[in-house]
N, C-alpha and C positions, 0 to 999 in steps of 0.2 A: 489590412491594417492591424494595429495592435485595441484592444478594448482594455478600459482601465478604470474599475469603478469602486471607490471607495462608500461604503455603506454606513450610517452612523448605528442602526440597529437592528438588523439581520434583515434575511429577503428570505421570501418563500416562493418556490416556483421557478426559479433562476433558470433561466435561459441567455447563453451568450454564445457569439460565433464570431471567433477572429478568422476570418477565411483565408489570411495569409500573415501570420503574425500571433505573437503571444496575448492571453486573456488572464487579465488578473482581476479578481474580485477581492475585496477587503471589508471586513465589519468588525467595529472596537466593542461592538456589545451587540447581545444577540446572535442568532445562527445563521447559518445559510442552508437551505433546504434546496438541493440541485436538482434540477428536471434534466438540462444537457447544457454542457459548456464544451465550446468546441476550439481549440487551437492549433488549426492545420500548419503544420512545418513550425510549431512554437511549443511553448512552453504554457499549460494552463496552472495558475498558482491561485489558489482558492485558502483563504486565511479567517477564521472565526476568533479572534484574540480571548473571549471572554465565553464562547458556547460552542456548537457543535457543528458538524459539517454532516448531512444528512442525506438518505436517498429519499428524493421526491418522486421518482417514477417505479418504483418496485423493481423487477428483475430486468427493466432495459436499462442500455447502457447510460451512464452518467458524464464521465467526460472520455474527449478522443483529442490526442494530443501527440506529439512526439514524448513529450513528458509532463508529469504530472508534480506539482509540488503542493501540499497540502500541510495547514497546521491549525491545530484546533487545542480547545481547553477541555471540554467535555466529552469527546469521541469525535469518529470519523468513519463513515458508511458509506461505500462508491461502490459502482459499478465502473469499470475503467477499459480501453482500450488505447493503451499507448506503448512507448519502448521502455520508459524510465520511470521509476516509482520511487518520489522522497516523501514521506508523509510522518506527522509529530504529531501526537498527542500530548499534552503539558501537564494534563491535571487527571483525575480520574475518569476512567470510562475506557471502554474498547476501541480498537482501530481495526476496521474490515475493508481491506478490498479484493474486490472480486474482477480479476484481469480476464479478458476474452482471451488472447494469443500470445502469452507468455510476455516476460519483461525482466529489466535491470530491475533487481531491489537493490537500489542504491543506500536509502538510511530510510528504514522503517522503525519506529519507536514507539512505545505506549508507556509514559509515564508510571503510570499507576492503574494498569489493565491487562489485557489481554490484545494481541496483536495478531493478527490472521490475513496471509494473502494466499488466495486461490488461483489459479490459472486455469481455465478451461480446455485449451489447446497450450502446445508449444511449453519452454522450459523457463523456470526462474533461475537466475540467475545472483545469487545473493550477494551483496557487499556486507552490509551490517544489518540488524534485526534485534529490535531490543522489546521485553516485554515485561518492564519490574514488576516483581511481585505475582505475576501471572503468567499465562501459557502462551508460547508464539507458534503457530501454526502455519505451515508451510503445504501446500498441495498442488502438484503439476500432475492434472489428472493423466494427460497423454503424452508428457516430458519428463524432462530429469530436473533436479534441483541441484545446481552446481555451486561450487566457491569461486567469487568471483574477485578475491582480495588475497590471493595467495595464502600464506600460513598465517595471516592476521585472522583474529577471531572474527566467526559470522554471527553468531546467534547469542543472546546473554537472556536469560529469560530463568524463572523457575522450573518451568517445565519446556521441552521442545514436542511436538507432534508432526513429524514430517511425513507425506506420501507423496509417491512418485512413480512414476511408471518404467521410467529407464534409467535409474541410477538417483544415487543422493550422496555428496560430499561435499560434508560442512566440517568446519572447527566451531566447537561450543563450548558454553561457559553455562552451564544447566545442572539443576539438581537431578530429574528426570528427564529420559529419554524414551521417545517410542516414535520407531522408525518403519516403514513398510514399503516396500518396491513390489507393485503389482506384474511388472512383465522382466524383460531383459534386461539387468543391469547391476552393478554392486550397489552396496550401502557403504559408505566410507563416511565414518563419525570420529572427529580428534577431539576429546573431551579436556577441556584445561585442568 
C-alpha cells in the first residue's frame, strides 16, 4: 500500500517504506532529513515547502523507487536508485542528486543555485535541467548523457559541466560550456 505523511514542521531521520505503492512525505515548515524512503513500483514524493530536503545517512542510498518527485525551497541533497528524476528547488540553494544506476532526468531545476545530477553507472537521459544563475553539472561515470526531448532545449544555466564515458548529446542555452567524454563516443552540443 501507499504511505502519505503530512508533517507540520519538518522531520529528522525520516524512514518510510511503501512495499508496493507510492510514498509521499510533505512538510509545510522546516526541512526533511531523509534516511531512507522506499516506494517499490511507485513514486517517492518529498516536499519541504519552506525548507530543504537533506541526506541524513551520508553516502548510503536515500530513495529507492520507480520515480522521485522532490520539491524544496532551500536545497535538495539525496542519493537515489530510481528510474525517473524530477526535482525542483524554488529558492536559494543547490540541488544535488547522486543516482546509483542511471536515470531519466525528466525535470531538474534550481531557481537560484547549482543543479547537479551524477550517476555512478548507467546513462542519464535528459529532458530538461536548469540552474538559474548557477552551474548545471551532469556526470555519467560509465555511460552516456543523452538528449531525451528531440530538438527542444535540454539545459539552461550560466554554465554547463558535462562528463560522460560513452558520449554526450545535448541542446543548451548556457554562457559557459565544459564537456568531457572519457571513453568511446562523440560530444554533440547544440547551443542556442
